[in-house]
C-alpha positions, 0 to 999 in steps of 0.5 A: 452105238458105243461098244461096251468094254468087257469087264475084267476077269475075276482073277485080275480083280482079286489080284488088284484087291490083294495089292490094296493093303488095309492099314491095321488099326492100332488100339490107342487108349484115350488120354484120360485113361492113361492119366487115370492109370498114372494117378492110380499107380502113384496113389498105390505107391504112396499108400504102400510107402505109407503102410511101410513107414507107419509099420502097418505093413510087415512085422511090428514088434519082437516076441517077448522071451518066455520066463526061464528061456535060455539067455546066451548073452546074459554075461556079455557086455552090451556092445556086440559084433557077429562072429560065426553065426553068434554075437560076441563082445570085445567091449573093454570094461566101462570103468566109471564111464556112462554113455547115455543113449536115446532111441526112437527120434528125432522128434521135433518137440522132445529131441531139441529139448534133450539136446539143449539139456546135454549142450548146457551140461557139456555132456555127449550122448548117442541117438539111435534114430528111426530113418523115416523120422530122420528123413522128415527132420534133417536139421535135428540130425545135423544139430545132433552131430554138430553138438558132438553126439554119436548117431546110431541106426534104429531101423527105418520104421521101428520094426522087428528085425528078427522076424520076416524075410531077410531082405525086408529086415536088411532093407530096414537098415540100408534105408536108414543108412542111406538117409543118414549118409545123405544128411551127414555125409557119414555111415553109422556102424552102431545098430540097436534093434527096436524092442530091445534092452539088455543082453540077457533078454536075447534068446538063442533064435534072436541071437542067430537072427541078429548075427546074420543080419548085421554081418561085419557091417554093424556093431549091435549096442544094447544097454546095461541100465534101462530107464523104462521112461517109455512107460512114464513112471515118473522122474524119480523112477526114471533116474533110479533105473538109469543110475548104475547101482555100484561104481561100474558104469555102462550104457543107459537106454532112454528115449527121445521119441515115440511119445510124450518125453517131458519126464525124460527131459526132466530126468536127464536134467537131474541125472547128469549132475547126480552121475558126475557127483558120484564120479562118473564121466559121460561119454559117447558110445564110440568112446565106451567101445574104445573106437574112434569116430572114424571107425564108428561113423566113417565118411561117405564117398562122394557118390554115396553121399549124392545117392543118399541125398537123392534118396532122402529127397525122395522120401520127403516128397513121398511124405509130402504126397501123403500129406497132400492126398490126406488133405485132398481126401479130407477136402473131398469128404467135406464137400460131399457132406456139404452137398448132402446137407444142401440136397436135404435142405433143398428137398425139404424146402421143395416139399414144404412149398409143394404142400402150401401151393399144390398144383391144379389137376389137369382138367382144372388147369385146362379149364382155366386156360380155355377162353370163356 
């Protein structure tokens, strides 16, 4: 008879169990959840960028001054710099010189046509570009610079710059500056606020906001003569409003983007010879300000140029993703519509065929299958 070993005491069994370590189970989400989260994040970022680029996010336009409101810059020349929280002008008298300026471009249709008119007439101009548009059309920006035109900053999305958080308003200028630095290898020091015109339309609150915004980095360039071409009033009206009434020149405000600018193209073609026939000289904004291009458009250091090119590439990729997502959503919508039409067609066919060939009742079907 075999002897049975006594069981180990309970205390030794507890110690042995305590020495056995049970590995913790780490939570590891399935791969498809990680992929879904990444896709949602990318879509959210792209939608945010689209909202900012189309200025449906953030301030939209400047509030119009009330009639009779104070105009602290009414007697100032339109090229201004910030000093002590105010805007002051050191611009020399324009004499018989006129600077043609164009806002809201570059536009792939109208900017090249206006540039061709200027090139044929050997007339320089200044183009205040919107950063998001410049990122889409870098070849047009470089063409303008090769033709001898000046470039200016008109914010990244053509949004108000006297309303909203300061960081957001400064970002509008910095993003456009980065795009132009990457495309041209130069900084731009002229800035024109969107929705602005002549100095007498600037209120005291707007003056303080603009002075704080530009600091000592930019020169604000408003206008003496507003062509009102954005309203498309007709070529004759544009030429009349853009022409100096006397013998003193100044800055003319026109537009090469933001809509159909066929009237502007025709007006510029007619305006240039008229101005020259009256003895006016067409110059860039740098010449009118008495500054060299090295001051108003200084070269960018190598590192800054590389950063600008990288940012420009990122903006173009973002626009490409927006286009791709839009096409994808359109394709999904079309497929869903075709699926709904197909389901309705199949359901209608099934209903009609069932009515023509009704199924036999269960008892009748059983009788047919039983042997006689």
